[in-house]
KOLKOL-488568 format. One record per atom (N, C-alpha, C): residue number from 0; residue in one letter; atom name; x, y, z. Coordinates in Angstrom, 1 decimal. Example, Ala and Ser with C-alpha at 12.3 -4.5 7.8 and 13.67 -1.06 7.14 Angstrom:
BEGIN
num 0	residu A	atome N	u 13.2	v -5.7	w 7.8;
num 0	residu A	atome CA	u 12.3	v -4.5	w 7.8;
num 0	residu A	atome C	u 13.2	v -3.3	w 7.8;
num 1	residu S	atome N	u 12.8	v -2.2	w 7.1;
num 1	residu S	atome CA	u 13.7	v -1.1	w 7.1;
num 1	residu S	atome C	u 12.9	v 0.0	w 7.9;
END
This chain:
BEGIN
num 0	residu M	atome N	u 1.0	v -21.3	w 243.6;
num 0	residu M	atome CA	u 0.1	v -22.4	w 243.3;
num 0	residu M	atome C	u -1.3	v -21.9	w 243.0;
num 1	residu P	atome N	u -1.6	v -21.7	w 241.7;
num 1	residu P	atome CA	u -2.9	v -21.2	w 241.4;
num 1	residu P	atome C	u -4.1	v -22.1	w 241.8;
num 2	residu G	atome N	u -3.9	v -23.4	w 241.7;
num 2	residu G	atome CA	u -5.0	v -24.4	w 242.0;
num 2	residu G	atome C	u -5.3	v -24.3	w 243.5;
num 3	residu H	atome N	u -4.2	v -24.1	w 244.3;
num 3	residu H	atome CA	u -4.4	v -24.1	w 245.8;
num 3	residu H	atome C	u -5.2	v -22.9	w 246.2;
num 4	residu D	atome N	u -5.0	v -21.7	w 245.6;
num 4	residu D	atome CA	u -5.7	v -20.5	w 245.9;
num 4	residu D	atome C	u -7.2	v -20.7	w 245.5;
num 5	residu E	atome N	u -7.5	v -21.3	w 244.4;
num 5	residu E	atome CA	u -8.9	v -21.5	w 244.0;
num 5	residu E	atome C	u -9.6	v -22.4	w 245.0;
num 6	residu E	atome N	u -8.9	v -23.4	w 245.5;
num 6	residu E	atome CA	u -9.5	v -24.3	w 246.5;
num 6	residu E	atome C	u -9.8	v -23.6	w 247.8;
num 7	residu N	atome N	u -8.9	v -22.7	w 248.2;
num 7	residu N	atome CA	u -9.1	v -21.9	w 249.4;
num 7	residu N	atome C	u -10.3	v -21.0	w 249.2;
num 8	residu A	atome N	u -10.4	v -20.4	w 248.1;
num 8	residu A	atome CA	u -11.5	v -19.5	w 247.8;
num 8	residu A	atome C	u -12.8	v -20.3	w 247.8;
num 9	residu R	atome N	u -12.8	v -21.4	w 247.2;
num 9	residu R	atome CA	u -14.0	v -22.3	w 247.2;
num 9	residu R	atome C	u -14.4	v -22.7	w 248.6;
num 10	residu S	atome N	u -13.4	v -23.1	w 249.4;
num 10	residu S	atome CA	u -13.7	v -23.6	w 250.8;
num 10	residu S	atome C	u -14.2	v -22.4	w 251.7;
num 11	residu T	atome N	u -13.6	v -21.2	w 251.5;
num 11	residu T	atome CA	u -14.1	v -20.1	w 252.3;
num 11	residu T	atome C	u -15.6	v -19.8	w 251.9;
num 12	residu E	atome N	u -15.9	v -19.8	w 250.6;
num 12	residu E	atome CA	u -17.2	v -19.6	w 250.1;
num 12	residu E	atome C	u -18.2	v -20.6	w 250.6;
num 13	residu S	atome N	u -17.8	v -21.9	w 250.6;
num 13	residu S	atome CA	u -18.7	v -22.9	w 251.2;
num 13	residu S	atome C	u -18.8	v -22.8	w 252.7;
num 14	residu E	atome N	u -17.8	v -22.3	w 253.4;
num 14	residu E	atome CA	u -17.9	v -22.0	w 254.8;
num 14	residu E	atome C	u -18.9	v -20.9	w 255.1;
num 15	residu R	atome N	u -18.9	v -19.9	w 254.3;
num 15	residu R	atome CA	u -19.9	v -18.8	w 254.4;
num 15	residu R	atome C	u -21.3	v -19.3	w 254.2;
num 16	residu I	atome N	u -21.5	v -20.2	w 253.2;
num 16	residu I	atome CA	u -22.8	v -20.7	w 252.9;
num 16	residu I	atome C	u -23.2	v -21.6	w 254.1;
num 17	residu V	atome N	u -22.4	v -22.4	w 254.6;
num 17	residu V	atome CA	u -22.7	v -23.2	w 255.8;
num 17	residu V	atome C	u -23.0	v -22.3	w 257.0;
num 18	residu D	atome N	u -22.2	v -21.2	w 257.2;
num 18	residu D	atome CA	u -22.5	v -20.3	w 258.3;
num 18	residu D	atome C	u -23.8	v -19.7	w 258.1;
num 19	residu L	atome N	u -24.3	v -19.4	w 256.9;
num 19	residu L	atome CA	u -25.6	v -18.7	w 256.7;
num 19	residu L	atome C	u -26.7	v -19.7	w 257.1;
num 20	residu H	atome N	u -26.5	v -21.0	w 256.9;
num 20	residu H	atome CA	u -27.5	v -21.9	w 257.3;
num 20	residu H	atome C	u -27.7	v -22.1	w 258.8;
num 21	residu H	atome N	u -26.7	v -21.7	w 259.6;
num 21	residu H	atome CA	u -26.7	v -21.9	w 261.0;
num 21	residu H	atome C	u -27.0	v -20.6	w 261.7;
num 22	residu L	atome N	u -27.3	v -19.5	w 261.0;
num 22	residu L	atome CA	u -27.6	v -18.3	w 261.7;
num 22	residu L	atome C	u -28.9	v -18.3	w 262.4;
num 23	residu D	atome N	u -29.0	v -17.6	w 263.5;
num 23	residu D	atome CA	u -30.3	v -17.5	w 264.1;
num 23	residu D	atome C	u -31.0	v -16.3	w 263.6;
num 24	residu W	atome N	u -32.3	v -16.2	w 263.8;
num 24	residu W	atome CA	u -33.1	v -15.1	w 263.2;
num 24	residu W	atome C	u -32.7	v -13.7	w 263.6;
num 25	residu D	atome N	u -32.2	v -13.6	w 264.9;
num 25	residu D	atome CA	u -31.8	v -12.2	w 265.3;
num 25	residu D	atome C	u -30.6	v -11.8	w 264.5;
num 26	residu E	atome N	u -29.7	v -12.7	w 264.3;
num 26	residu E	atome CA	u -28.5	v -12.4	w 263.5;
num 26	residu E	atome C	u -28.9	v -12.0	w 262.0;
num 27	residu F	atome N	u -29.9	v -12.8	w 261.5;
num 27	residu F	atome CA	u -30.4	v -12.6	w 260.2;
num 27	residu F	atome C	u -31.0	v -11.2	w 260.0;
num 28	residu R	atome N	u -31.8	v -10.8	w 261.0;
num 28	residu R	atome CA	u -32.5	v -9.5	w 261.0;
num 28	residu R	atome C	u -31.4	v -8.4	w 261.1;
num 29	residu R	atome N	u -30.4	v -8.6	w 261.9;
num 29	residu R	atome CA	u -29.3	v -7.6	w 262.0;
num 29	residu R	atome C	u -28.6	v -7.5	w 260.7;
num 30	residu Q	atome N	u -28.3	v -8.5	w 260.0;
num 30	residu Q	atome CA	u -27.6	v -8.5	w 258.7;
num 30	residu Q	atome C	u -28.5	v -7.8	w 257.7;
num 31	residu V	atome N	u -29.8	v -8.1	w 257.7;
num 31	residu V	atome CA	u -30.7	v -7.4	w 256.8;
num 31	residu V	atome C	u -30.8	v -5.9	w 257.0;
num 32	residu L	atome N	u -30.8	v -5.5	w 258.3;
num 32	residu L	atome CA	u -30.8	v -4.1	w 258.6;
num 32	residu L	atome C	u -29.5	v -3.4	w 258.2;
num 33	residu V	atome N	u -28.3	v -4.1	w 258.4;
num 33	residu V	atome CA	u -27.1	v -3.6	w 257.9;
num 33	residu V	atome C	u -27.1	v -3.4	w 256.4;
num 34	residu L	atome N	u -27.6	v -4.4	w 255.7;
num 34	residu L	atome CA	u -27.7	v -4.3	w 254.2;
num 34	residu L	atome C	u -28.6	v -3.2	w 253.8;
num 35	residu G	atome N	u -29.7	v -3.0	w 254.5;
num 35	residu G	atome CA	u -30.6	v -1.8	w 254.2;
num 35	residu G	atome C	u -29.9	v -0.5	w 254.4;
num 36	residu E	atome N	u -29.1	v -0.4	w 255.5;
num 36	residu E	atome CA	u -28.4	v 0.8	w 255.8;
num 36	residu E	atome C	u -27.3	v 1.1	w 254.7;
num 37	residu M	atome N	u -26.7	v 0.0	w 254.2;
num 37	residu M	atome CA	u -25.7	v 0.2	w 253.1;
num 37	residu M	atome C	u -26.4	v 0.6	w 251.9;
num 38	residu L	atome N	u -27.6	v 0.1	w 251.6;
num 38	residu L	atome CA	u -28.3	v 0.5	w 250.3;
num 38	residu L	atome C	u -28.7	v 2.0	w 250.5;
num 39	residu E	atome N	u -29.1	v 2.4	w 251.7;
num 39	residu E	atome CA	u -29.5	v 3.8	w 251.9;
num 39	residu E	atome C	u -28.3	v 4.7	w 251.7;
num 40	residu K	atome N	u -27.1	v 4.3	w 252.2;
num 40	residu K	atome CA	u -25.9	v 5.1	w 252.0;
num 40	residu K	atome C	u -25.5	v 5.2	w 250.5;
num 41	residu M	atome N	u -25.8	v 4.1	w 249.8;
num 41	residu M	atome CA	u -25.4	v 4.2	w 248.4;
num 41	residu M	atome C	u -26.5	v 5.0	w 247.6;
num 42	residu R	atome N	u -27.6	v 5.4	w 248.2;
num 42	residu R	atome CA	u -28.6	v 6.1	w 247.5;
num 42	residu R	atome C	u -29.1	v 5.3	w 246.3;
num 43	residu L	atome N	u -29.3	v 4.0	w 246.5;
num 43	residu L	atome CA	u -29.7	v 3.2	w 245.4;
num 43	residu L	atome C	u -31.1	v 3.5	w 244.9;
num 44	residu A	atome N	u -32.0	v 3.8	w 245.8;
num 44	residu A	atome CA	u -33.4	v 4.1	w 245.5;
num 44	residu A	atome C	u -33.4	v 5.3	w 244.6;
num 45	residu E	atome N	u -32.7	v 6.4	w 245.0;
num 45	residu E	atome CA	u -32.6	v 7.6	w 244.2;
num 45	residu E	atome C	u -32.1	v 7.3	w 242.8;
num 46	residu Y	atome N	u -31.1	v 6.5	w 242.7;
num 46	residu Y	atome CA	u -30.5	v 6.2	w 241.4;
num 46	residu Y	atome C	u -31.5	v 5.5	w 240.5;
num 47	residu I	atome N	u -32.2	v 4.5	w 241.1;
num 47	residu I	atome CA	u -33.2	v 3.8	w 240.3;
num 47	residu I	atome C	u -34.3	v 4.7	w 239.9;
num 48	residu A	atome N	u -34.8	v 5.6	w 240.8;
num 48	residu A	atome CA	u -35.8	v 6.6	w 240.4;
num 48	residu A	atome C	u -35.3	v 7.5	w 239.3;
num 49	residu Y	atome N	u -34.0	v 7.8	w 239.3;
num 49	residu Y	atome CA	u -33.4	v 8.7	w 238.3;
num 49	residu Y	atome C	u -33.4	v 7.9	w 237.0;
num 50	residu L	atome N	u -33.1	v 6.6	w 237.0;
num 50	residu L	atome CA	u -33.1	v 5.9	w 235.7;
num 50	residu L	atome C	u -34.4	v 5.6	w 235.2;
num 51	residu N	atome N	u -35.4	v 5.6	w 236.1;
num 51	residu N	atome CA	u -36.8	v 5.4	w 235.6;
num 51	residu N	atome C	u -37.5	v 6.6	w 235.0;
num 52	residu R	atome N	u -36.8	v 7.7	w 234.9;
num 52	residu R	atome CA	u -37.3	v 8.9	w 234.3;
num 52	residu R	atome C	u -36.4	v 9.2	w 233.1;
num 53	residu P	atome N	u -36.7	v 8.6	w 231.9;
num 53	residu P	atome CA	u -35.8	v 8.7	w 230.8;
num 53	residu P	atome C	u -35.7	v 10.2	w 230.2;
num 54	residu L	atome N	u -36.8	v 10.9	w 230.3;
num 54	residu L	atome CA	u -36.8	v 12.3	w 229.8;
num 54	residu L	atome C	u -35.8	v 13.2	w 230.6;
num 55	residu K	atome N	u -35.9	v 13.0	w 231.9;
num 55	residu K	atome CA	u -35.0	v 13.8	w 232.8;
num 55	residu K	atome C	u -33.6	v 13.4	w 232.5;
num 56	residu L	atome N	u -33.4	v 12.1	w 232.4;
num 56	residu L	atome CA	u -32.0	v 11.5	w 232.1;
num 56	residu L	atome C	u -31.5	v 12.1	w 230.8;
num 57	residu L	atome N	u -32.3	v 12.1	w 229.8;
num 57	residu L	atome CA	u -31.9	v 12.7	w 228.5;
num 57	residu L	atome C	u -31.6	v 14.2	w 228.6;
num 58	residu L	atome N	u -32.4	v 14.9	w 229.2;
num 58	residu L	atome CA	u -32.2	v 16.4	w 229.4;
num 58	residu L	atome C	u -30.9	v 16.7	w 230.1;
num 59	residu I	atome N	u -30.7	v 16.0	w 231.2;
num 59	residu I	atome CA	u -29.5	v 16.2	w 232.0;
num 59	residu I	atome C	u -28.2	v 15.9	w 231.2;
num 60	residu N	atome N	u -28.3	v 14.7	w 230.5;
num 60	residu N	atome CA	u -27.1	v 14.3	w 229.7;
num 60	residu N	atome C	u -26.9	v 15.3	w 228.5;
num 61	residu F	atome N	u -28.0	v 15.8	w 227.9;
num 61	residu F	atome CA	u -27.9	v 16.8	w 226.9;
num 61	residu F	atome C	u -27.2	v 18.1	w 227.4;
num 62	residu G	atome N	u -27.7	v 18.5	w 228.5;
num 62	residu G	atome CA	u -27.1	v 19.7	w 229.1;
num 62	residu G	atome C	u -25.6	v 19.6	w 229.5;
num 63	residu V	atome N	u -25.3	v 18.4	w 230.0;
num 63	residu V	atome CA	u -23.8	v 18.2	w 230.3;
num 63	residu V	atome C	u -23.0	v 18.2	w 229.1;
num 64	residu G	atome N	u -23.5	v 17.5	w 228.0;
num 64	residu G	atome CA	u -22.8	v 17.5	w 226.7;
num 64	residu G	atome C	u -22.6	v 18.9	w 226.1;
num 65	residu L	atome N	u -23.7	v 19.7	w 226.2;
num 65	residu L	atome CA	u -23.6	v 21.0	w 225.7;
num 65	residu L	atome C	u -22.6	v 21.8	w 226.5;
num 66	residu L	atome N	u -22.5	v 21.7	w 227.8;
num 66	residu L	atome CA	u -21.6	v 22.5	w 228.6;
num 66	residu L	atome C	u -20.1	v 22.0	w 228.3;
num 67	residu R	atome N	u -20.0	v 20.7	w 228.1;
num 67	residu R	atome CA	u -18.6	v 20.2	w 227.8;
num 67	residu R	atome C	u -18.2	v 20.7	w 226.4;
num 68	residu G	atome N	u -19.0	v 20.8	w 225.4;
num 68	residu G	atome CA	u -18.7	v 21.3	w 224.1;
num 68	residu G	atome C	u -18.3	v 22.8	w 224.2;
num 69	residu L	atome N	u -19.1	v 23.5	w 225.0;
num 69	residu L	atome CA	u -18.9	v 24.9	w 225.1;
num 69	residu L	atome C	u -17.6	v 25.2	w 225.8;
num 70	residu G	atome N	u -17.3	v 24.4	w 226.9;
num 70	residu G	atome CA	u -16.0	v 24.5	w 227.6;
num 70	residu G	atome C	u -14.8	v 24.2	w 226.7;
num 71	residu A	atome N	u -15.0	v 23.2	w 225.8;
num 71	residu A	atome CA	u -13.9	v 22.8	w 224.9;
num 71	residu A	atome C	u -13.6	v 23.9	w 223.9;
num 72	residu A	atome N	u -14.7	v 24.5	w 223.4;
num 72	residu A	atome CA	u -14.6	v 25.5	w 222.4;
num 72	residu A	atome C	u -13.9	v 26.8	w 223.0;
num 73	residu L	atome N	u -14.4	v 27.1	w 224.2;
num 73	residu L	atome CA	u -13.8	v 28.3	w 224.9;
num 73	residu L	atome C	u -12.3	v 28.1	w 225.2;
num 74	residu G	atome N	u -12.0	v 26.9	w 225.7;
num 74	residu G	atome CA	u -10.6	v 26.5	w 226.1;
num 74	residu G	atome C	u -9.7	v 26.5	w 224.8;
num 75	residu A	atome N	u -10.2	v 26.0	w 223.7;
num 75	residu A	atome CA	u -9.4	v 26.0	w 222.5;
num 75	residu A	atome C	u -9.2	v 27.4	w 222.0;
num 76	residu S	atome N	u -10.2	v 28.2	w 222.1;
num 76	residu S	atome CA	u -10.1	v 29.6	w 221.6;
num 76	residu S	atome C	u -9.1	v 30.4	w 222.4;
num 77	residu I	atome N	u -9.1	v 30.2	w 223.7;
num 77	residu I	atome CA	u -8.1	v 30.9	w 224.6;
num 77	residu I	atome C	u -6.7	v 30.4	w 224.3;
num 78	residu L	atome N	u -6.6	v 29.1	w 224.2;
num 78	residu L	atome CA	u -5.3	v 28.5	w 223.9;
num 78	residu L	atome C	u -4.7	v 29.0	w 222.5;
num 79	residu F	atome N	u -5.5	v 29.0	w 221.5;
num 79	residu F	atome CA	u -5.1	v 29.4	w 220.2;
num 79	residu F	atome C	u -4.8	v 30.9	w 220.2;
num 80	residu G	atome N	u -5.6	v 31.7	w 221.0;
num 80	residu G	atome CA	u -5.3	v 33.1	w 221.1;
num 80	residu G	atome C	u -3.9	v 33.4	w 221.7;
num 81	residu I	atome N	u -3.6	v 32.6	w 222.8;
num 81	residu I	atome CA	u -2.3	v 32.8	w 223.4;
num 81	residu I	atome C	u -1.2	v 32.4	w 222.4;
num 82	residu V	atome N	u -1.4	v 31.3	w 221.7;
num 82	residu V	atome CA	u -0.4	v 30.9	w 220.7;
num 82	residu V	atome C	u -0.2	v 31.9	w 219.6;
num 83	residu L	atome N	u -1.3	v 32.5	w 219.2;
num 83	residu L	atome CA	u -1.3	v 33.6	w 218.2;
num 83	residu L	atome C	u -0.5	v 34.8	w 218.7;
num 84	residu I	atome N	u -0.8	v 35.2	w 219.9;
num 84	residu I	atome CA	u 0.0	v 36.3	w 220.5;
num 84	residu I	atome C	u 1.5	v 36.0	w 220.6;
num 85	residu W	atome N	u 1.8	v 34.8	w 221.0;
num 85	residu W	atome CA	u 3.2	v 34.3	w 221.1;
num 85	residu W	atome C	u 3.8	v 34.3	w 219.7;
num 86	residu L	atome N	u 3.1	v 33.9	w 218.7;
num 86	residu L	atome CA	u 3.7	v 33.8	w 217.3;
num 86	residu L	atome C	u 3.9	v 35.3	w 216.8;
num 87	residu K	atome N	u 3.0	v 36.2	w 217.1;
num 87	residu K	atome CA	u 3.1	v 37.6	w 216.7;
num 87	residu K	atome C	u 4.4	v 38.2	w 217.3;
num 88	residu Q	atome N	u 4.6	v 37.9	w 218.6;
num 88	residu Q	atome CA	u 5.8	v 38.4	w 219.3;
num 88	residu Q	atome C	u 7.1	v 37.8	w 218.7;
num 89	residu L	atome N	u 7.0	v 36.5	w 218.3;
num 89	residu L	atome CA	u 8.2	v 35.9	w 217.7;
num 89	residu L	atome C	u 8.4	v 36.5	w 216.3;
num 90	residu G	atome N	u 7.4	v 36.9	w 215.6;
num 90	residu G	atome CA	u 7.5	v 37.5	w 214.3;
num 90	residu G	atome C	u 8.1	v 38.9	w 214.4;
num 91	residu M	atome N	u 7.9	v 39.6	w 215.5;
num 91	residu M	atome CA	u 8.5	v 40.9	w 215.7;
num 91	residu M	atome C	u 10.0	v 40.8	w 216.0;
num 92	residu L	atome N	u 10.5	v 39.7	w 216.5;
num 92	residu L	atome CA	u 11.9	v 39.5	w 216.8;
num 92	residu L	atome C	u 12.7	v 39.5	w 215.5;
num 93	residu D	atome N	u 12.1	v 39.2	w 214.4;
num 93	residu D	atome CA	u 12.7	v 39.2	w 213.1;
num 93	residu D	atome C	u 13.9	v 38.2	w 213.1;
num 94	residu L	atome N	u 13.5	v 37.0	w 213.4;
num 94	residu L	atome CA	u 14.5	v 35.9	w 213.3;
num 94	residu L	atome C	u 14.7	v 35.5	w 211.9;
num 95	residu P	atome N	u 15.9	v 35.2	w 211.5;
num 95	residu P	atome CA	u 16.2	v 35.1	w 210.0;
num 95	residu P	atome C	u 15.3	v 34.1	w 209.3;
num 96	residu V	atome N	u 15.2	v 32.9	w 209.6;
num 96	residu V	atome CA	u 14.4	v 31.9	w 208.9;
num 96	residu V	atome C	u 13.0	v 31.7	w 209.5;
num 97	residu I	atome N	u 13.0	v 31.6	w 210.8;
num 97	residu I	atome CA	u 11.8	v 31.3	w 211.5;
num 97	residu I	atome C	u 10.8	v 32.5	w 211.5;
num 98	residu G	atome N	u 11.4	v 33.7	w 211.5;
num 98	residu G	atome CA	u 10.6	v 34.9	w 211.5;
num 98	residu G	atome C	u 9.7	v 35.0	w 210.3;
num 99	residu G	atome N	u 10.2	v 34.7	w 209.1;
num 99	residu G	atome CA	u 9.4	v 34.8	w 207.9;
num 99	residu G	atome C	u 8.3	v 33.8	w 207.9;
num 100	residu I	atome N	u 8.6	v 32.6	w 208.3;
num 100	residu I	atome CA	u 7.6	v 31.5	w 208.4;
num 100	residu I	atome C	u 6.5	v 31.9	w 209.3;
num 101	residu I	atome N	u 6.9	v 32.4	w 210.5;
num 101	residu I	atome CA	u 5.9	v 32.7	w 211.5;
num 101	residu I	atome C	u 5.1	v 33.9	w 211.0;
num 102	residu A	atome N	u 5.7	v 34.9	w 210.4;
num 102	residu A	atome CA	u 5.0	v 36.0	w 209.9;
num 102	residu A	atome C	u 3.9	v 35.6	w 208.8;
num 103	residu E	atome N	u 4.3	v 34.6	w 208.0;
num 103	residu E	atome CA	u 3.4	v 34.1	w 207.0;
num 103	residu E	atome C	u 2.2	v 33.4	w 207.6;
num 104	residu L	atome N	u 2.6	v 32.6	w 208.7;
num 104	residu L	atome CA	u 1.5	v 31.9	w 209.4;
num 104	residu L	atome C	u 0.6	v 32.8	w 210.1;
num 105	residu V	atome N	u 1.1	v 33.9	w 210.7;
num 105	residu V	atome CA	u 0.2	v 34.9	w 211.3;
num 105	residu V	atome C	u -0.7	v 35.5	w 210.3;
num 106	residu K	atome N	u -0.2	v 35.8	w 209.1;
num 106	residu K	atome CA	u -1.0	v 36.4	w 208.0;
num 106	residu K	atome C	u -2.1	v 35.5	w 207.7;
num 107	residu V	atome N	u -1.8	v 34.2	w 207.5;
num 107	residu V	atome CA	u -2.9	v 33.2	w 207.2;
num 107	residu V	atome C	u -3.9	v 33.1	w 208.2;
num 108	residu V	atome N	u -3.5	v 33.1	w 209.5;
num 108	residu V	atome CA	u -4.4	v 33.0	w 210.6;
num 108	residu V	atome C	u -5.3	v 34.3	w 210.7;
num 109	residu N	atome N	u -4.7	v 35.4	w 210.5;
num 109	residu N	atome CA	u -5.4	v 36.7	w 210.6;
num 109	residu N	atome C	u -6.4	v 36.8	w 209.4;
num 110	residu A	atome N	u -6.1	v 36.3	w 208.2;
num 110	residu A	atome CA	u -7.0	v 36.2	w 207.1;
num 110	residu A	atome C	u -8.2	v 35.4	w 207.4;
num 111	residu H	atome N	u -8.0	v 34.2	w 208.0;
num 111	residu H	atome CA	u -9.1	v 33.3	w 208.3;
num 111	residu H	atome C	u -10.0	v 33.9	w 209.4;
num 112	residu V	atome N	u -9.3	v 34.6	w 210.4;
num 112	residu V	atome CA	u -10.1	v 35.2	w 211.5;
num 112	residu V	atome C	u -11.0	v 36.4	w 211.0;
num 113	residu S	atome N	u -10.5	v 37.1	w 210.1;
num 113	residu S	atome CA	u -11.2	v 38.3	w 209.6;
num 113	residu S	atome C	u -12.3	v 37.9	w 208.7;
num 114	residu Q	atome N	u -12.4	v 36.7	w 208.2;
num 114	residu Q	atome CA	u -13.5	v 36.3	w 207.3;
num 114	residu Q	atome C	u -14.7	v 36.0	w 208.0;
END
């Protein structure tokens, strides 16, 4: 019953609001202190200070992007190198049909690498 769940959620929310109106000041102070501790644990002030320095934010994001690109290029080079070595070994096996295709592919790749 979707309507029933919504009514329960509204009644609980209204109970919380009513409960907040009847809190004493000591309880209110305690809740404010708990909220302050939670914000400190979240390091919200540091995050806001970080966002308020756009140049630092830009430089850090540029550096991260640069390192991601470098990592992708190195990873792709290593992967293609391994595939090339594997293709060369398959070409040496002299398989009837696949061997010729692989040998041609290795020649094309070597021609592009040597340029």
